[in-house]
C-alpha positions in Angstrom: 0.0 0.1 -0.1 1.2 3.7 -0.5 0.6 6.3 2.0 1.7 9.8 1.1 4.2 8.7 -1.4 5.6 6.1 1.2 5.5 2.5 0.4 4.1 0.6 3.2 4.7 -3.0 3.7 3.0 -5.3 6.4 4.7 -8.5 6.4 3.1 -10.2 9.3 1.2 -10.2 12.3 -2.5 -8.5 13.0 -1.4 -4.9 12.1 -3.9 -2.3 10.8 -3.5 0.4 8.5 -4.3 2.9 10.9 -1.7 1.7 13.4 0.7 1.9 10.4 -0.2 5.3 9.5 0.3 6.8 13.1 3.9 5.0 12.8 4.5 6.6 9.5 3.5 10.1 10.8 5.8 9.9 13.5 8.9 8.8 11.5 8.2 11.8 9.5 7.9 14.2 12.5 11.1 13.0 13.8 13.0 13.2 10.3 12.5 16.4 9.4 14.3 17.4 6.1 14.6 14.0 4.8 12.1 12.3 2.6 10.7 9.0 3.7 10.8 6.2 0.8 9.1 2.9 2.5 8.8 1.3 5.9 8.0 -2.2 6.7 6.2 -3.7 9.4 6.5 -7.1 11.2 4.8 -8.2 14.2 5.9 -11.4 15.9 6.9 -12.5 19.5 5.5 -9.6 21.2 7.7 -7.3 19.3 7.2 -4.7 16.2 9.9 -4.5 13.8 10.2 -1.3 11.8 12.3 -0.8 8.9 12.5 2.2 7.2 14.6 4.0 4.4 14.9 7.4 3.2 15.5 8.9 -0.1 19.4 9.6 -1.0 20.4 7.7 2.3 22.1 4.0 1.2 21.1 2.2 4.2 17.9 1.7 6.1 17.0 1.9 10.0 15.9 -0.8 12.0 13.9 -0.4 15.2 12.5 -3.2 17.7 9.6 -2.1 19.7 8.0 -4.1 22.4 4.4 -4.7 21.5 2.2 -6.3 23.9 -1.5 -5.9 24.5 -2.7 -5.1 27.9 -4.1 -8.3 28.2 -0.5 -9.9 28.0 1.2 -7.7 30.7 1.5 -9.7 33.7 2.4 -8.6 37.2 4.9 -11.3 39.0 
């Protein structure tokens, strides 16, 4: 799918387009002066892997974010 000239790929997991749009907007806010080219999402094992690349930069950034739903959080 394409969102504001950014290629968005949802590789695996139950991840909605609204959530993807929220992350794309956040990346764009924090990377002023750069043009975002593509973002890839992969949800697995309680983590969300984000891979994104900018126009004119020869490498991609990779982030791993803990992604647990509230019912999965347990107090010990």
